[in-house]
C-alpha positions as CSV (number, residue, x, y, z in Angstrom):
1,M,-62.8,-14.5,0.7
2,G,-66.1,-16.4,0.4
3,T,-67.7,-19.7,0.7
4,F,-66.8,-22.5,-1.6
5,Y,-69.6,-25.0,-2.8
6,L,-68.5,-28.7,-3.5
7,T,-71.9,-30.0,-5.2
8,E,-70.1,-32.6,-7.4
9,P,-70.5,-36.1,-5.7
10,Y,-68.0,-38.5,-4.7
11,C,-64.8,-36.3,-5.4
12,F,-61.7,-36.5,-3.5
13,V,-60.0,-33.6,-1.8
14,R,-56.4,-33.5,-0.8
15,K,-53.7,-31.1,0.4
16,E,-50.8,-30.2,-2.0
17,S,-48.6,-27.1,-0.2
18,E,-50.8,-24.6,0.7
19,R,-53.6,-25.6,-1.9
20,L,-56.4,-28.2,-2.3
21,K,-57.2,-30.0,-5.3
22,V,-60.3,-31.4,-5.8
23,F,-60.1,-35.1,-7.9
24,K,-62.8,-37.4,-9.3
25,N,-62.2,-40.7,-10.6
26,Q,-58.5,-39.6,-10.6
27,V,-59.1,-36.3,-13.0
28,L,-58.1,-33.0,-11.5
29,L,-61.4,-31.0,-11.3
30,K,-60.3,-28.0,-9.4
31,E,-57.4,-26.2,-7.7
32,L,-58.0,-24.1,-4.9
33,R,-55.8,-21.3,-3.0
34,V,-57.2,-22.0,0.7
35,Q,-56.9,-18.2,1.8
36,D,-59.6,-17.4,-0.9
37,F,-62.1,-18.8,1.2
38,T,-63.6,-18.9,5.1
39,R,-65.7,-22.0,4.8
40,F,-66.3,-24.8,2.8
41,F,-69.6,-26.6,2.1
42,I,-69.5,-30.0,1.0
43,H,-72.5,-31.8,-0.7
44,S,-73.1,-35.4,-1.9
45,S,-70.7,-37.9,-0.3
46,S,-67.1,-36.1,-1.1
47,T,-64.3,-37.1,0.8
48,L,-61.3,-34.7,2.4
49,T,-57.9,-36.2,3.4
50,T,-56.8,-35.8,7.1
51,D,-54.1,-33.2,5.9
52,A,-56.8,-31.1,4.3
53,L,-58.8,-31.2,7.2
54,M,-56.0,-30.1,9.7
55,M,-54.8,-27.6,7.1
56,L,-58.5,-26.0,7.2
57,A,-58.9,-26.2,10.8
58,E,-55.5,-24.6,11.2
59,K,-56.7,-21.6,9.2
60,G,-59.8,-21.4,11.0
61,I,-62.0,-22.5,7.9
62,D,-65.1,-24.1,8.5
63,V,-65.9,-27.5,6.9
64,V,-69.8,-27.8,6.6
65,Y,-71.5,-31.1,5.6
66,F,-74.5,-31.0,3.8
67,D,-77.0,-34.2,3.4
68,G,-79.4,-33.5,0.9
69,Y,-81.0,-30.0,2.1
70,D,-79.9,-30.3,5.5
71,V,-76.7,-29.6,7.7
72,A,-75.1,-33.2,8.5
73,G,-72.4,-31.9,10.5
74,R,-69.2,-29.7,10.4
75,F,-65.6,-29.6,10.9
76,I,-64.5,-26.6,12.8
77,G,-60.6,-25.7,14.4
78,P,-60.1,-24.6,18.0
79,D,-63.2,-23.2,19.7
80,N,-63.1,-19.6,20.7
81,K,-61.4,-19.2,24.2
82,N,-63.5,-16.6,25.5
83,V,-65.0,-18.4,28.4
84,R,-66.3,-15.3,30.4
85,L,-68.6,-14.6,27.1
86,R,-70.2,-18.1,27.1
87,V,-70.8,-17.8,30.9
88,A,-72.4,-14.3,30.2
89,Q,-74.5,-15.9,27.5
90,V,-76.0,-18.7,29.7
91,E,-76.7,-16.3,32.4
92,M,-78.8,-14.1,29.8
93,H,-80.5,-17.1,28.4
94,L,-81.3,-18.3,31.8
95,S,-83.2,-14.7,32.6
96,E,-86.2,-14.6,31.0
97,E,-86.3,-10.7,31.2
98,R,-82.7,-10.3,29.4
99,S,-83.9,-12.8,26.9
100,L,-87.0,-11.1,26.1
101,H,-85.2,-7.9,25.6
102,I,-82.9,-9.2,22.8
103,A,-85.5,-11.7,21.3
104,R,-87.9,-8.5,21.1
105,N,-85.4,-6.9,18.9
106,M,-84.8,-9.7,16.7
107,V,-88.5,-10.5,16.1
108,M,-88.8,-6.6,15.4
109,A,-86.3,-6.5,12.9
110,K,-87.7,-9.9,11.3
111,L,-91.0,-8.0,11.0
112,K,-89.7,-5.1,9.8
113,N,-87.7,-6.3,7.5
114,T,-90.4,-8.6,6.0
115,R,-92.8,-5.7,5.8
116,T,-89.9,-3.6,3.8
117,S,-89.8,-6.1,1.2
118,L,-93.7,-6.5,0.7
119,Q,-93.8,-2.9,0.4
120,R,-91.2,-2.9,-2.5
121,Y,-93.1,-5.7,-4.4
122,A,-96.4,-3.9,-4.1
123,R,-94.8,-0.5,-5.3
124,R,-92.6,-1.9,-8.0
125,R,-95.3,-4.6,-9.6
126,K,-98.5,-2.9,-8.4
127,L,-99.3,-6.0,-6.2
128,H,-102.4,-5.6,-3.4
129,L,-100.3,-6.4,-0.5
130,D,-102.1,-3.9,1.9
131,Q,-103.7,-6.8,4.2
132,P,-100.5,-8.5,5.0
133,I,-98.5,-5.2,5.3
134,Q,-100.9,-3.9,7.7
135,S,-100.7,-6.9,9.6
136,L,-96.9,-7.0,10.0
137,K,-97.3,-3.0,11.3
138,I,-100.0,-4.2,14.0
139,A,-97.7,-7.1,14.8
140,M,-94.7,-4.8,15.4
141,K,-96.7,-2.7,18.1
142,Q,-97.8,-6.1,19.9
143,C,-94.1,-6.8,20.2
144,L,-93.6,-3.9,22.2
145,T,-95.8,-4.8,24.7
146,A,-95.2,-8.9,24.8
147,S,-95.3,-9.9,28.2
148,D,-92.9,-12.8,28.2
149,L,-91.0,-15.1,25.3
150,N,-94.3,-17.2,24.9
151,H,-96.3,-14.3,24.2
152,L,-93.6,-13.0,21.7
153,R,-93.4,-16.3,19.7
154,G,-97.3,-16.1,19.3
155,I,-97.0,-12.6,17.8
156,E,-94.1,-13.8,15.4
157,G,-95.9,-17.4,14.6
158,M,-99.3,-15.6,13.6
159,A,-97.2,-13.0,11.3
160,A,-95.1,-15.4,9.5
161,R,-98.6,-17.6,9.0
162,Q,-100.1,-14.2,7.4
163,Y,-97.0,-13.6,5.3
164,F,-96.8,-16.8,3.5
165,E,-100.6,-16.7,3.3
166,A,-99.8,-13.6,0.7
167,F,-96.5,-15.3,-0.8
168,P,-98.4,-16.8,-3.5
169,L,-98.8,-13.4,-4.8
170,L,-95.3,-12.8,-5.4
171,I,-95.0,-15.8,-7.7
172,Q,-95.3,-15.1,-11.3
173,K,-95.4,-18.5,-12.5
174,E,-98.7,-20.8,-12.1
175,D,-96.8,-24.0,-12.4
176,F,-95.3,-23.2,-9.0
177,P,-98.1,-23.7,-6.4
178,F,-97.7,-22.8,-2.9
179,H,-100.2,-23.7,-0.2
180,G,-98.3,-22.8,2.6
181,R,-95.0,-23.6,4.6
182,S,-93.9,-27.1,4.9
183,R,-90.3,-28.1,6.3
184,R,-89.9,-31.8,6.7
185,P,-91.0,-32.9,4.1
186,A,-91.3,-30.1,1.6
187,K,-94.5,-30.6,0.2
188,D,-93.7,-28.6,-3.1
189,P,-90.7,-27.2,-5.0
190,I,-91.0,-23.7,-3.6
191,N,-90.9,-25.3,0.2
192,A,-87.8,-27.3,-0.8
193,M,-85.9,-24.2,-1.8
194,L,-87.0,-22.2,1.3
195,N,-85.7,-24.9,3.2
196,Y,-82.5,-25.4,1.6
197,G,-82.0,-21.6,1.8
198,Y,-82.5,-21.3,5.4
199,A,-80.2,-24.5,5.8
200,L,-77.3,-22.4,3.8
201,L,-78.2,-19.0,6.0
202,R,-78.0,-21.0,9.1
203,A,-74.7,-22.9,8.3
204,E,-73.3,-19.2,7.3
205,I,-74.8,-17.6,10.7
206,S,-73.4,-20.5,13.0
207,G,-70.1,-19.8,11.7
208,A,-70.2,-16.0,12.1
209,L,-71.3,-16.5,15.9
210,R,-68.6,-19.0,16.6
211,A,-66.0,-16.5,14.9
212,A,-67.5,-14.1,17.5
213,G,-67.1,-16.3,20.6
214,L,-70.6,-17.0,20.9
215,D,-72.4,-20.5,21.5
216,P,-75.0,-21.2,18.4
217,Y,-77.1,-23.6,20.8
218,I,-77.7,-21.1,23.3
219,G,-80.3,-19.0,21.9
220,F,-83.1,-16.4,23.6
221,L,-86.1,-16.6,21.4
222,H,-85.5,-20.3,20.5
223,R,-84.9,-22.5,23.7
224,E,-82.6,-25.1,24.3
225,R,-83.2,-28.3,22.4
226,Y,-81.1,-30.9,21.7
227,G,-79.1,-30.6,18.7
228,R,-80.6,-27.3,17.6
229,E,-78.6,-24.6,17.0
230,S,-81.1,-22.2,18.6
231,L,-79.0,-18.8,18.6
232,A,-78.5,-19.3,14.8
233,L,-82.1,-19.6,14.4
234,D,-82.7,-16.3,16.4
235,M,-80.1,-14.5,14.6
236,M,-81.5,-15.9,11.3
237,E,-84.9,-14.2,11.8
238,E,-83.6,-10.8,10.8
239,F,-82.3,-12.6,7.4
240,R,-84.9,-15.1,6.1
241,C,-86.6,-12.8,4.0
242,M,-84.3,-10.9,2.7
243,L,-81.3,-13.5,2.1
244,V,-83.9,-16.3,1.1
245,D,-87.1,-15.9,0.5
246,N,-86.6,-13.1,-1.9
247,L,-84.0,-14.8,-3.6
248,V,-86.7,-17.8,-4.2
249,V,-89.1,-15.5,-5.9
250,K,-86.4,-14.4,-8.0
251,L,-85.3,-17.6,-9.2
252,I,-88.7,-18.5,-10.1
253,N,-89.9,-15.2,-11.5
254,Q,-87.0,-14.9,-13.6
255,G,-86.8,-18.4,-14.8
256,I,-83.5,-19.2,-13.4
257,I,-85.2,-22.5,-11.8
258,Q,-88.0,-24.2,-13.5
259,V,-90.5,-27.0,-12.4
260,N,-88.4,-29.4,-14.3
261,D,-85.3,-28.8,-12.2
262,F,-86.9,-30.8,-9.3
263,Q,-86.9,-34.8,-8.9
264,L,-88.6,-36.4,-6.3
265,D,-86.5,-38.1,-3.7
266,Q,-88.3,-40.4,-1.0
267,G,-91.5,-38.3,-2.0
268,E,-90.2,-35.1,-1.7
269,P,-88.8,-32.5,-4.3
270,R,-85.4,-31.7,-4.6
271,L,-83.3,-29.8,-7.2
272,K,-81.3,-31.6,-9.7
273,K,-77.5,-31.3,-9.5
274,A,-77.5,-28.6,-12.3
275,A,-79.9,-26.6,-10.8
276,R,-78.7,-27.0,-7.3
277,K,-75.3,-25.3,-8.7
278,R,-77.5,-22.2,-10.0
279,F,-79.2,-22.0,-6.8
280,L,-75.8,-21.7,-5.0
281,Q,-74.3,-19.5,-7.3
282,E,-77.5,-17.3,-7.1
283,F,-77.4,-17.4,-3.0
284,D,-73.8,-16.5,-3.4
285,K,-74.3,-13.2,-5.5
286,R,-76.7,-12.4,-3.1
287,R,-74.5,-12.8,0.0
288,K,-72.0,-10.3,-1.8
289,D,-74.9,-7.7,-2.4
290,S,-74.0,-4.4,-0.4
291,V,-76.4,-2.7,1.8
292,Y,-76.4,0.0,4.1
293,H,-76.4,-1.0,7.5
294,S,-78.1,1.7,9.6
295,F,-76.6,1.3,13.1
296,L,-73.0,1.2,11.9
297,E,-73.8,3.9,9.1
298,K,-71.7,2.1,6.4
299,K,-72.5,0.0,3.5
300,Y,-71.4,-3.7,3.8
301,T,-72.1,-6.8,1.8
302,Y,-74.5,-8.8,3.4
303,R,-71.9,-11.6,4.1
304,E,-70.2,-9.0,6.3
305,I,-73.2,-7.9,8.0
306,L,-73.8,-11.6,9.6
307,H,-70.5,-11.3,11.0
308,K,-71.1,-7.7,12.1
309,Q,-74.3,-8.7,13.7
310,A,-72.5,-11.4,15.7
311,V,-70.0,-9.3,17.3
312,L,-72.7,-6.7,18.0
313,L,-74.6,-9.5,19.8
314,A,-71.4,-10.7,21.6
315,K,-70.8,-7.1,22.7
316,C,-74.1,-6.8,24.2
317,V,-74.0,-9.9,26.0
318,K,-70.8,-8.9,27.6
319,G,-72.4,-5.5,28.4
320,E,-70.7,-3.4,26.3
321,L,-73.8,-2.3,24.7
322,E,-77.1,-1.3,26.2
323,E,-79.0,-3.7,23.9
324,Y,-78.8,-5.7,20.6
325,Y,-79.2,-3.5,17.4
326,P,-80.4,-5.9,14.8
327,F,-80.0,-5.6,11.2
328,L,-82.8,-3.1,9.4
329,A,-83.2,-3.3,5.7
330,K,-84.0,0.0,4.1
């Protein structure tokens, strides 16, 4: 079971029995068995009938709508009814000490996973990455003594800046310049792909958190802000490098995505339709890679690990685990 990506614009999706049929200009493009998927990602102005949406909601399948590279909204079925878990989550959010305890582990995992990734690049491609690798090691030590959430965010922010200063060394194509992170708008194709990948990852994690009974909007590292899925952003920290950054490097270095695959849209580079399909295919393949989970002592796909981490976090919030055990890449 996985994610179905509808990238073709102006499609019409309707229900027939236990299947969905995708039409464009009254021509059948695809027929789907609903039980093969856990969520639908819909791009570019397509329409689902009410019957189709109701069937997806009944089966607990999220429908996530994208506007360009951003999540525009989602249609979900009934929320998890575990009220006590939501109350415990709010209580933990309101406690600076308890929030710091969880947030520290998440940031530590981000720094360690990023350092592991850079060490792999240095070893396999003989890159000189000693300085950012050492900076991440220092940041990990600093996390242990972070006095409050603001201090922890400062450590994480500085480490992220140093990492992205070294990011151009990973790119082997000279026609893909990168001069630091830019979010809205993306200033170059690399940032455009990073932003898109992070949006996809956030949508996946938000669905996993909801399935575990947690509220994606009530975070620990990222604090509340209207419309921001703070807890999804928290959990993303463990996976940004492994699931998105490394994917973008691969797509560029292997020539899967090229500079002419982008077009300017309101001054911002965006993937053309065919290139976006390739990006989604590669993102989906990456989610299906199996990796070892050191705490659970077993191999899982990344897609499964996202759900495992949401469950571990829920257990920590409920007090069934003494602390939150983040995902650590080997």
